[in-house]
C-alpha positions as CSV (number, residue, x, y, z in Angstrom):
1,M,107.0,95.5,80.0
2,R,107.1,95.2,76.3
3,A,108.8,97.4,73.7
4,L,105.5,99.1,72.7
5,D,105.2,100.2,76.4
6,I,107.9,102.9,76.0
7,E,105.0,105.2,75.4
8,K,104.1,104.8,79.0
9,L,107.6,106.0,80.2
10,I,106.6,109.5,81.3
11,S,109.5,111.7,82.6
12,V,109.2,114.8,84.7
13,G,111.5,117.7,84.0
14,R,113.0,120.3,86.4
15,P,110.2,121.9,88.3
16,A,109.6,125.5,89.2
17,I,107.8,126.7,92.4
18,A,106.0,129.9,92.9
19,P,107.8,132.5,95.2
20,D,105.1,132.0,97.9
21,G,105.2,128.2,97.6
22,S,101.5,128.0,96.6
23,F,102.0,126.1,93.4
24,A,104.5,124.4,91.1
25,V,104.8,124.0,87.4
26,F,106.7,121.3,85.5
27,A,106.9,119.6,82.1
28,S,106.2,116.0,81.3
29,S,107.6,114.1,78.3
30,R,107.1,110.7,76.8
31,P,107.9,108.9,73.5
32,D,104.9,108.8,71.1
33,L,104.9,106.2,68.3
34,V,102.2,107.9,66.2
35,A,103.9,111.3,66.4
36,N,107.3,109.5,66.2
37,R,108.8,112.0,68.6
38,A,108.8,112.9,72.3
39,V,105.6,114.7,73.3
40,G,104.7,116.6,76.5
41,Q,103.1,119.6,78.1
42,L,103.4,121.9,81.0
43,W,101.5,121.1,84.2
44,R,100.5,123.1,87.3
45,V,99.8,121.7,90.7
46,E,98.5,123.6,93.7
47,L,100.5,123.0,96.9
48,P,100.4,121.2,99.2
49,D,97.7,118.7,98.0
50,G,96.4,119.7,94.6
51,T,95.8,117.6,91.6
52,P,98.1,118.3,88.6
53,R,96.4,119.9,85.6
54,R,97.7,120.7,82.1
55,L,98.7,124.3,81.8
56,T,99.6,124.0,78.0
57,R,98.7,121.8,75.1
58,G,101.6,122.1,72.8
59,T,103.2,119.0,71.2
60,A,106.5,119.2,73.1
61,D,106.5,122.1,75.7
62,S,109.5,122.0,78.1
63,G,111.8,123.8,80.5
64,P,109.3,126.0,82.4
65,R,110.7,128.9,84.6
66,L,108.4,131.2,86.6
67,S,108.8,134.9,86.5
68,P,110.1,136.3,89.8
69,D,106.6,137.4,90.9
70,G,105.2,134.0,89.9
71,T,102.6,135.3,87.5
72,V,104.1,134.2,84.2
73,V,105.7,131.0,82.9
74,A,108.4,131.2,80.3
75,F,109.0,127.8,78.5
76,V,110.3,126.3,75.3
77,R,108.1,125.3,72.3
78,A,108.8,124.8,68.6
79,D,107.7,127.5,66.2
80,G,106.0,126.9,62.9
81,K,109.4,126.0,61.4
82,G,110.2,123.5,64.1
83,K,112.8,125.7,65.9
84,A,112.7,125.9,69.7
85,Q,111.6,129.3,70.9
86,V,110.8,130.9,74.2
87,W,107.1,131.4,74.8
88,V,105.3,132.9,77.8
89,V,101.9,132.0,79.3
90,A,100.1,133.3,82.4
91,A,100.7,131.1,85.3
92,A,97.0,130.7,85.8
93,G,96.6,129.4,82.2
94,G,95.7,130.9,78.8
95,E,97.1,131.1,75.3
96,P,100.9,131.2,75.1
97,V,102.6,134.1,73.4
98,Q,105.9,133.6,71.4
99,A,108.7,135.7,72.8
100,T,111.7,134.9,70.5
101,D,112.2,134.3,66.8
102,S,115.7,133.0,66.4
103,A,116.6,131.5,63.0
104,L,118.2,128.3,64.5
105,G,116.2,128.2,67.8
106,V,117.0,128.9,71.4
107,D,119.4,126.9,73.5
108,G,118.5,128.3,77.0
109,F,117.0,131.3,78.7
110,A,116.7,133.1,82.1
111,W,114.4,135.7,83.7
112,S,115.8,139.0,85.0
113,P,115.2,139.6,88.7
114,D,112.5,142.3,88.0
115,G,110.8,140.0,85.5
116,R,110.9,142.6,82.7
117,T,113.7,141.0,80.6
118,L,114.4,137.5,79.2
119,A,118.0,136.6,78.3
120,F,118.6,133.7,75.9
121,V,121.3,131.9,74.0
122,A,120.8,131.2,70.3
123,R,123.1,130.1,67.6
124,V,123.8,132.6,64.8
125,P,124.5,131.0,61.4
126,E,127.3,132.2,59.2
127,K,125.8,133.9,56.2
128,G,124.8,131.4,53.5
129,R,124.4,128.5,55.9
130,Y,121.7,126.6,57.7
131,G,118.8,128.1,55.6
132,S,119.9,131.7,56.0
133,V,119.7,131.9,52.2
134,E,116.3,130.7,51.0
135,G,116.5,128.0,48.5
136,L,120.3,127.2,49.1
137,D,120.6,123.5,49.8
138,A,123.1,122.4,52.4
139,S,125.0,120.5,49.7
140,A,125.5,123.7,47.8
141,E,127.0,125.7,50.7
142,A,130.6,127.0,50.5
143,P,133.3,124.7,51.9
144,R,134.2,125.0,55.6
145,R,137.7,126.1,56.6
146,I,138.6,124.5,59.9
147,T,141.6,125.7,61.9
148,G,140.7,124.6,65.4
149,I,141.0,121.2,67.0
150,R,137.2,120.9,67.4
151,W,134.7,121.2,64.7
152,H,131.5,119.2,65.5
153,A,129.4,118.0,68.4
154,N,127.1,115.0,68.8
155,G,123.4,115.9,68.2
156,L,124.4,119.2,66.6
157,G,127.0,119.0,63.8
158,Y,129.5,121.6,62.9
159,L,130.3,124.2,65.5
160,A,132.4,127.1,64.3
161,D,129.9,128.4,61.7
162,R,127.1,128.8,64.1
163,P,128.4,130.2,67.5
164,A,125.9,130.5,70.4
165,H,125.4,134.1,71.4
166,V,123.6,135.9,74.2
167,F,120.6,138.1,73.5
168,V,118.1,140.0,75.7
169,I,114.5,140.8,74.9
170,A,111.8,142.6,76.8
171,A,109.5,139.9,78.2
172,P,106.2,140.2,76.3
173,S,102.9,140.5,78.0
174,T,100.8,137.4,78.0
175,E,98.2,139.6,76.3
176,S,100.4,140.5,73.4
177,E,99.3,140.0,69.8
178,P,100.9,136.9,68.2
179,F,103.4,136.7,65.4
180,Y,102.1,136.8,61.8
181,E,103.7,135.3,58.8
182,P,103.8,138.0,56.0
183,A,101.8,137.1,52.9
184,A,103.5,136.9,49.5
185,A,103.8,140.2,47.8
186,V,105.9,141.9,45.1
187,Q,108.3,144.3,46.8
188,P,109.2,147.7,45.2
189,E,112.8,147.8,44.1
190,G,115.2,148.6,46.9
191,E,112.8,147.7,49.7
192,T,113.2,144.6,51.9
193,P,110.4,142.1,52.5
194,P,108.5,142.6,55.7
195,K,109.4,140.4,58.7
196,K,107.0,138.7,61.0
197,R,104.9,141.2,63.0
198,V,106.3,141.3,66.6
199,V,104.6,143.3,69.2
200,A,107.4,142.8,71.7
201,A,110.7,144.6,71.3
202,E,113.3,143.1,69.0
203,A,116.0,140.9,70.6
204,R,119.3,142.7,71.2
205,Q,122.5,140.7,70.7
206,L,125.1,141.2,73.6
207,T,127.9,139.0,72.3
208,E,129.7,138.5,69.0
209,G,132.7,136.7,67.6
210,A,133.7,133.0,67.3
211,A,133.1,132.0,70.9
212,S,130.0,130.3,72.1
213,H,128.1,130.9,75.4
214,A,125.9,128.8,77.7
215,G,124.5,128.6,81.2
216,L,122.7,131.9,81.6
217,V,121.9,133.5,84.9
218,F,121.3,137.2,85.9
219,T,123.2,138.8,88.7
220,A,121.1,139.7,91.7
221,D,120.8,143.4,90.6
222,G,119.8,142.4,87.1
223,A,122.5,144.6,85.6
224,E,124.5,141.7,84.1
225,V,124.2,138.2,82.7
226,L,126.6,135.5,83.8
227,T,127.5,133.0,81.2
228,T,130.3,130.5,80.4
229,V,132.5,130.9,77.3
230,D,133.5,128.1,75.0
231,E,136.3,129.0,72.6
232,I,137.6,126.4,70.1
233,E,141.2,125.8,70.8
234,G,143.8,126.1,68.0
235,E,146.5,123.7,69.3
236,R,145.4,121.5,72.2
237,R,142.3,120.7,74.2
238,D,141.7,122.8,77.4
239,L,138.7,121.9,79.6
240,R,139.1,125.0,81.8
241,T,136.0,127.2,81.7
242,R,135.8,131.0,81.7
243,V,132.8,132.8,83.2
244,V,132.0,136.4,82.1
245,A,129.5,139.0,83.2
246,I,127.8,140.8,80.3
247,A,126.2,144.2,80.9
248,V,122.6,144.1,79.9
249,D,122.8,147.6,78.6
250,G,125.6,146.6,76.2
251,S,128.2,148.7,77.9
252,G,130.8,145.8,78.2
253,I,131.9,142.4,79.4
254,R,134.1,141.5,82.4
255,E,135.7,138.3,83.3
256,V,134.4,136.7,86.6
257,I,136.3,133.4,86.5
258,G,139.4,133.0,84.3
259,V,141.2,129.8,83.1
260,D,143.7,130.4,85.9
261,A,141.1,129.1,88.3
262,G,141.6,125.7,86.7
263,L,138.0,124.7,86.8
264,S,135.6,123.0,84.4
265,L,132.0,124.2,85.0
266,Y,128.9,122.1,84.9
267,G,126.5,124.9,86.1
268,L,126.1,128.1,88.1
269,D,123.5,130.1,89.9
270,V,123.1,133.3,91.9
271,A,121.6,133.5,95.4
272,P,119.3,136.5,96.2
273,D,122.2,138.2,98.1
274,G,124.3,138.0,95.0
275,A,126.5,135.1,96.0
276,I,127.6,133.0,93.0
277,A,127.6,129.3,93.3
278,L,129.2,126.9,90.9
279,L,129.1,123.2,90.0
280,A,132.7,122.5,88.9
281,H,135.8,120.3,89.1
282,E,139.5,120.8,88.8
283,V,141.1,119.7,85.5
284,G,144.7,119.4,86.6
285,D,147.9,121.1,85.3
286,Q,147.3,120.1,81.7
287,G,143.6,121.2,81.7
288,V,142.2,117.9,80.5
289,D,141.8,115.7,83.6
290,F,138.1,114.8,83.5
291,I,138.1,111.2,84.7
292,A,136.0,110.7,87.9
293,P,136.3,114.5,88.3
294,G,134.7,114.9,91.7
295,V,132.3,117.6,90.6
296,G,131.4,119.7,93.6
297,L,129.7,122.8,94.9
298,W,131.9,126.0,94.9
299,L,131.2,129.4,96.2
300,L,132.9,132.4,94.4
301,E,134.6,134.7,96.9
302,A,137.0,137.6,96.5
303,E,140.0,135.3,96.7
304,G,138.5,133.0,94.1
305,P,136.2,129.9,94.1
306,R,136.1,127.9,97.3
307,R,135.0,124.2,97.3
308,L,132.1,123.4,99.7
309,T,131.7,119.6,99.2
310,D,134.2,116.7,99.4
311,A,135.6,115.7,96.0
312,E,136.3,112.1,97.1
313,T,132.8,111.2,98.4
314,I,130.3,113.5,96.9
315,D,129.6,113.6,93.1
316,L,127.4,116.4,91.8
317,G,128.2,115.7,88.1
318,E,125.0,113.8,87.1
319,V,123.7,114.9,83.8
320,G,121.1,117.6,84.4
321,S,122.5,118.6,87.8
322,H,121.8,122.2,88.8
323,I,121.9,124.4,91.9
324,T,118.8,125.8,93.8
325,P,119.5,128.6,96.3
326,V,117.4,128.1,99.4
327,G,117.8,130.6,102.2
328,G,121.5,131.0,102.6
329,D,122.1,127.5,101.5
330,F,122.1,125.5,98.2
331,L,120.3,122.3,97.0
332,V,122.3,119.9,94.8
333,Q,122.0,116.4,93.4
334,D,124.5,113.7,94.6
335,R,124.8,110.3,92.8
336,T,125.7,107.4,95.0
337,R,125.4,103.7,94.6
338,G,122.8,103.8,91.8
339,R,120.8,106.6,93.5
340,V,120.7,110.3,93.1
341,R,119.9,112.0,96.4
342,L,119.1,115.6,97.1
343,L,121.4,117.5,99.5
344,R,121.4,120.8,101.2
345,V,124.8,122.5,101.6
346,T,125.5,125.4,103.8
347,R,128.2,128.0,102.9
348,G,130.3,126.6,105.6
349,G,130.3,123.2,103.9
350,D,127.8,121.3,106.1
351,V,125.8,118.7,104.2
352,T,122.4,117.4,105.0
353,E,120.3,114.8,103.1
354,V,117.0,116.2,102.0
355,L,115.7,113.3,100.0
356,G,117.2,109.9,99.8
357,G,116.2,106.2,99.5
358,D,115.5,104.4,96.3
359,V,115.1,107.5,94.1
360,E,117.1,109.4,91.4
361,V,116.5,113.0,91.7
362,T,116.4,114.8,88.3
363,G,115.5,118.4,89.2
364,H,114.4,120.6,92.1
365,D,113.3,124.1,93.2
366,A,112.5,125.7,96.6
367,A,110.5,128.5,98.1
368,G,110.5,129.1,101.8
369,D,110.2,125.8,103.6
370,R,108.8,124.0,100.6
371,I,110.9,122.0,98.1
372,V,109.6,120.3,95.0
373,A,111.7,117.6,93.2
374,A,111.4,115.6,90.0
375,I,112.4,111.9,90.6
376,A,112.5,108.5,89.0
377,R,111.9,105.4,91.0
378,P,112.0,101.6,90.4
379,D,108.3,101.7,89.7
380,S,108.1,104.9,87.7
381,Y,110.1,106.8,85.1
382,G,109.1,110.2,86.5
383,E,107.1,111.8,89.4
384,L,107.0,115.1,91.2
385,V,107.3,115.1,95.0
386,L,106.8,117.8,97.6
387,I,109.3,117.8,100.5
388,E,108.1,119.7,103.6
389,E,109.1,119.4,107.2
390,G,111.2,116.4,106.4
391,D,108.4,114.4,104.7
392,A,108.2,113.7,101.0
393,R,104.9,113.2,99.3
394,T,104.3,112.2,95.7
395,L,102.1,114.7,93.8
396,T,101.7,112.8,90.5
397,A,100.9,109.3,89.3
398,F,102.7,109.1,86.0
399,G,104.0,105.6,86.7
400,V,100.6,103.9,86.9
401,G,100.6,103.1,83.2
402,A,104.1,101.5,83.2
403,A,103.3,99.6,86.4
404,A,100.2,98.1,84.8
405,S,102.3,96.8,81.9
406,G,104.2,94.7,84.4
407,I,107.5,95.6,86.0
408,A,110.1,93.1,87.3
409,A,111.6,94.3,90.6
410,P,115.4,93.9,90.3
411,R,117.2,92.3,93.2
412,E,120.2,94.3,94.6
413,L,123.3,92.3,94.9
414,T,127.0,92.8,95.9
415,V,129.5,90.2,94.9
416,D,133.1,89.9,96.1
417,G,135.4,89.9,93.1
418,R,138.4,87.7,92.6
419,D,140.6,90.3,94.3
420,G,138.1,90.8,97.1
421,Y,136.8,94.1,95.7
422,P,133.0,94.4,96.2
423,V,131.0,94.7,92.9
424,H,127.6,96.3,93.3
425,G,124.6,95.8,90.9
426,W,121.2,94.2,90.3
427,V,119.6,91.0,88.9
428,A,116.2,91.2,87.2
429,T,114.4,87.9,86.5
430,P,111.1,86.8,84.9
431,E,108.5,85.1,87.0
432,G,108.7,81.4,87.4
433,E,111.2,78.7,88.3
434,G,113.5,78.9,85.3
435,P,116.0,78.0,84.2
436,F,116.4,81.4,82.5
437,P,119.1,82.3,79.9
438,V,121.1,85.2,81.2
439,I,122.2,88.5,79.5
440,L,125.0,90.5,81.0
441,Q,124.3,94.2,80.3
442,I,127.2,96.7,80.5
443,H,126.6,100.5,80.9
444,G,128.3,103.4,79.0
445,G,130.5,106.1,80.4
446,P,132.6,104.5,81.7
447,Y,132.1,107.2,84.4
448,A,128.3,106.7,84.6
449,S,126.2,104.1,86.4
450,Y,123.2,101.9,86.4
451,G,120.6,103.0,88.8
452,V,117.4,102.2,90.6
453,H,115.1,104.0,88.1
454,L,112.7,102.0,85.9
455,F,114.9,100.9,82.9
456,D,113.2,99.9,79.7
457,E,116.2,98.1,78.2
458,T,116.2,95.7,81.2
459,Q,112.5,95.3,81.5
460,V,111.9,94.4,77.8
461,L,114.5,91.6,78.1
462,V,112.9,90.3,81.3
463,D,109.5,90.3,79.6
464,A,111.0,88.2,76.8
465,G,112.1,85.6,79.3
466,Y,115.7,86.6,80.1
467,A,117.4,87.1,83.4
468,V,119.4,90.3,83.2
469,V,122.6,90.9,85.2
470,Y,124.0,94.5,85.4
471,S,126.5,96.1,87.6
472,N,128.6,99.2,88.2
473,P,132.2,97.9,87.9
474,R,135.3,99.9,88.7
475,G,135.4,103.0,86.5
476,S,131.7,103.7,87.2
477,A,130.3,106.8,89.0
478,G,128.7,106.8,92.5
479,Y,131.3,104.9,94.5
480,G,134.0,107.5,95.1
481,R,136.7,109.0,93.0
482,A,139.1,106.1,93.5
483,H,136.6,103.6,92.1
484,G,136.0,105.8,89.1
485,R,139.7,106.6,88.4
486,S,140.9,103.0,88.9
487,I,140.8,102.1,85.2
488,R,142.5,105.3,83.9
489,Q,144.9,104.0,81.3
490,Q,144.0,100.5,82.4
491,M,140.8,99.9,80.5
492,G,139.8,96.3,80.0
493,T,141.5,95.1,83.3
494,L,139.7,95.7,86.6
495,D,136.4,96.6,84.8
496,F,136.6,93.4,82.8
497,A,137.2,91.3,85.9
498,D,134.3,93.1,87.8
499,V,131.6,92.4,85.2
500,I,132.6,88.8,84.8
501,D,132.8,88.3,88.6
502,F,129.4,89.9,89.1
503,L,127.9,87.7,86.4
504,E,129.3,84.6,88.0
505,G,128.3,85.7,91.5
506,A,124.7,86.5,90.3
507,V,124.4,83.0,88.6
508,A,125.7,81.3,91.8
509,S,123.2,83.3,94.0
510,D,120.1,82.1,92.1
511,P,119.6,78.5,90.8
512,R,117.0,79.8,88.3
513,L,119.8,81.5,86.2
514,D,121.3,79.2,83.6
515,G,125.1,80.0,83.7
516,D,125.7,77.8,80.6
517,R,123.5,80.0,78.4
518,V,124.6,83.5,78.5
519,G,124.9,86.6,76.3
520,V,126.5,90.0,76.7
521,M,125.6,93.5,75.4
522,G,126.4,97.1,76.0
523,G,126.5,100.5,74.4
524,S,129.2,103.3,74.1
525,Y,131.8,102.3,76.7
526,G,129.5,99.3,77.3
527,G,130.1,98.5,73.6
528,Y,133.8,98.8,74.3
529,L,133.8,96.4,77.2
530,T,131.5,94.0,75.4
531,A,133.9,93.8,72.5
532,W,136.7,93.4,75.0
533,V,134.9,90.6,76.8
534,I,134.2,88.5,73.8
535,A,137.9,88.7,72.8
536,H,138.9,87.2,76.1
537,D,136.0,85.0,77.2
538,H,134.3,82.7,74.9
539,R,131.4,81.4,77.0
540,F,128.8,83.7,75.4
541,A,126.3,82.5,72.9
542,G,126.1,85.9,71.3
543,A,126.9,89.6,71.8
544,I,125.6,93.0,70.9
545,V,128.1,95.7,70.5
546,E,126.3,99.1,70.3
547,R,127.6,102.6,69.5
548,G,131.0,101.4,70.8
549,F,134.3,103.0,71.5
550,L,136.2,100.4,69.5
551,D,139.4,101.9,68.1
552,P,141.1,104.6,70.2
553,T,143.5,105.4,67.4
554,S,140.8,106.6,64.8
555,F,138.7,108.0,67.6
556,Q,141.2,110.8,68.1
557,G,140.4,112.3,64.7
558,T,136.7,111.5,64.3
559,S,134.9,111.8,67.7
560,D,133.7,115.1,69.1
561,I,135.5,114.2,72.3
562,G,138.5,112.7,70.5
563,T,140.8,115.5,71.5
564,F,141.0,114.4,75.1
565,F,138.9,111.3,75.9
566,G,141.1,108.6,74.6
567,D,144.3,110.4,75.7
568,E,143.1,110.4,79.3
569,Y,141.5,107.0,79.3
570,V,143.9,104.8,77.3
571,G,147.0,107.0,76.9
572,V,148.8,108.4,73.9
573,S,151.6,105.9,73.1
574,A,151.0,103.3,70.4
575,D,151.7,100.5,72.9
576,D,149.3,101.8,75.5
577,I,146.6,102.2,72.9
578,A,147.1,98.8,71.5
579,R,147.0,97.1,74.9
580,Q,143.5,98.6,75.6
581,S,142.0,98.5,72.1
582,P,139.2,96.1,71.1
583,M,140.4,96.5,67.5
584,A,143.8,95.1,68.4
585,V,142.3,91.8,69.7
586,V,139.4,91.5,67.3
587,D,141.1,88.5,65.7
588,Q,140.5,86.6,69.0
589,V,136.7,87.0,68.8
590,T,134.6,83.9,67.9
591,T,131.3,84.9,69.5
592,P,128.4,85.7,67.1
593,T,128.1,89.5,67.2
594,L,125.5,92.1,66.2
595,V,127.0,95.5,65.7
596,M,124.5,98.4,66.1
597,H,125.2,102.0,65.4
598,S,123.6,105.3,64.5
599,E,124.5,107.1,61.3
600,L,125.0,110.6,62.8
601,D,126.7,109.5,66.0
602,F,129.6,112.0,66.4
603,R,130.5,110.8,69.9
604,C,131.5,107.3,68.8
605,P,131.4,107.8,65.0
606,L,130.0,105.3,62.6
607,E,133.5,104.3,61.4
608,Q,134.1,102.7,64.8
609,A,131.3,100.3,64.0
610,T,132.0,99.7,60.3
611,R,135.7,99.0,60.8
612,Y,134.9,96.6,63.7
613,Y,132.3,94.8,61.8
614,A,134.5,94.5,58.7
615,A,137.3,93.0,60.9
616,L,134.9,90.5,62.4
617,K,133.8,89.4,58.9
618,R,137.4,89.2,57.7
619,H,138.2,86.9,60.6
620,G,135.2,84.6,59.9
621,V,133.0,85.7,62.8
622,D,129.2,85.3,62.4
623,A,128.4,89.0,62.4
624,E,125.7,91.4,61.4
625,M,125.4,95.2,61.4
626,L,122.4,97.4,61.9
627,V,122.7,101.1,61.2
628,F,120.0,103.7,62.1
629,P,119.6,106.7,59.8
630,G,119.2,110.1,61.2
631,E,120.1,109.1,64.7
632,N,123.0,110.1,67.0
633,H,124.6,108.7,70.1
634,E,121.4,109.2,72.1
635,L,119.2,106.7,70.1
636,T,118.2,104.5,73.1
637,R,117.4,107.5,75.2
638,S,115.9,110.1,73.0
639,G,115.8,108.7,69.5
640,Q,112.8,108.6,67.3
641,P,110.3,106.3,69.1
642,R,109.8,104.1,66.0
643,H,113.6,103.6,65.7
644,R,113.7,102.8,69.4
645,L,111.0,100.2,68.8
646,E,112.8,98.8,65.8
647,R,116.0,98.6,67.8
648,F,114.2,96.5,70.5
649,D,112.8,94.3,67.7
650,A,116.3,93.7,66.4
651,V,117.7,93.0,69.9
652,L,115.0,90.5,70.7
653,D,115.3,88.9,67.2
654,W,119.1,88.5,67.8
655,W,118.7,86.9,71.2
656,A,115.9,84.6,69.9
657,R,118.3,83.3,67.3
658,R,121.4,83.1,69.4
659,L,120.1,82.6,72.9
660,P,116.5,81.3,72.6
661,V,114.2,81.0,75.6
662,R,113.2,77.4,76.1
């Protein structure tokens, strides 16, 4: 697989299944180099054995949810100004109708149980900001007064001057007349210019104030909308989540779950009988314990939330995880050893595997005895499967294009580390007898993991002639809480030993791997550990430190997670921070290093890279820096396709100069 082949990486979003199980709808997405963005449409497939067909033909349609009677699909599409809005289209097909017209776009939505109403979340700009005054450039806006301990978020920017509020709107008919832009006209004095013509009722705002809201779901009777509340703290970070129920008629708001429950929520849903299920974890007495949190399924009862899954062995915290009520039970996604399996959990806490094996489940829905799931596999970035009577059948063939470009099948490997601890990972090698130069890849997180899905960053290196070694060292997700929590305030110890031990074990297991010619690279926490490795091990011909967490001290005041991440992972004392800081040992680095970062990265801010790069240069290290304009922390996953391609070009150029394939 070559860098240009990222266009063949087609992902499948969370599906929706008709109430009678007769068909499913889903969205696909892929990078497009010509459009220089992700593109995708909605699809419909008849069950059990139909051929998928496109339902819409927008540029980037996503997030389909079926109305309760299955006749209408609501989804997200950009309007003429590029803002994400809710649209509706007949489930049988037809011309979509725009439902919302929010100035800054819509963040999420939900159907009411009777299908007559759509609730949605949209950010409301402070007057005079974000284009709310025509012709007022952002550089001319008034200064921002910040009094809380959080003020920005990666991929978004400033928070307090555009809180996310809850709205409801009558669901428009799919036969409704479209929106029209008003023509230019001179308005009589005292009259306001006409707005867009909207046949459907105007949206009605249900919340106000400085707090933001997310995670919408209606109660079973449709009288209220459940949502989480995010209030910017004034003194110290608190990860505990409140859930409120908002009356749709505007009559009031009541608290459903308070901070006294001690939970941080990842998601919630409501069963047909009204039971409220939660994805959540405890955050400890101080309200900030998030390391290897043991996200589980909880059921809200009169006495409070009750945990249904085991915190030590089941992890439902994968990005994109959600709950599907099915019968009296719930479907959830559990990440384990590089896989994400689909589980069915009863209200009594009994757990059954619905779909396992070499897959990563990314979304699911159910109707009756039929379950549809979006998955990724070693040979495909995304497919839709139907699960019925215990059997799983693939309904799509999106992976054909990527497979045709050539995919190296990674070999799974477990190595016993120096202290006897098993380190699990993979080795991907080119075809042939070698010897191949070796690149050690290190994932971000640290509480994340490499998995079995088709991974472009590994495949492109293999195509260029490199053997790639990658593992899930201690600190990673998917191996139990103890594994994940083992590096808490001990970063650069067990994790460092594990990646080096896995590298040496992989080289020893295959004579084609040239252990004398090795490089190392990683992003985010992987950038941290790469910087730590090259300060303590000088065998590497080169290194790439990407979007790294490199100086815990400055991270506290610059990162969008700086109010708690470093405190929990490295501690708060100067001695603890210094003992785990790559900046504190940068003078020990001799390895040629490429530092890569994105200009708008608010997770690991650009200053982390620039200060590290400057320190390397000051100490005489052969170093270069590459900065991507307009990108944030998600460059390698969802950045502009041309930037992703240019990143690959830079990576391959660096390795060609520092670790050439012979």
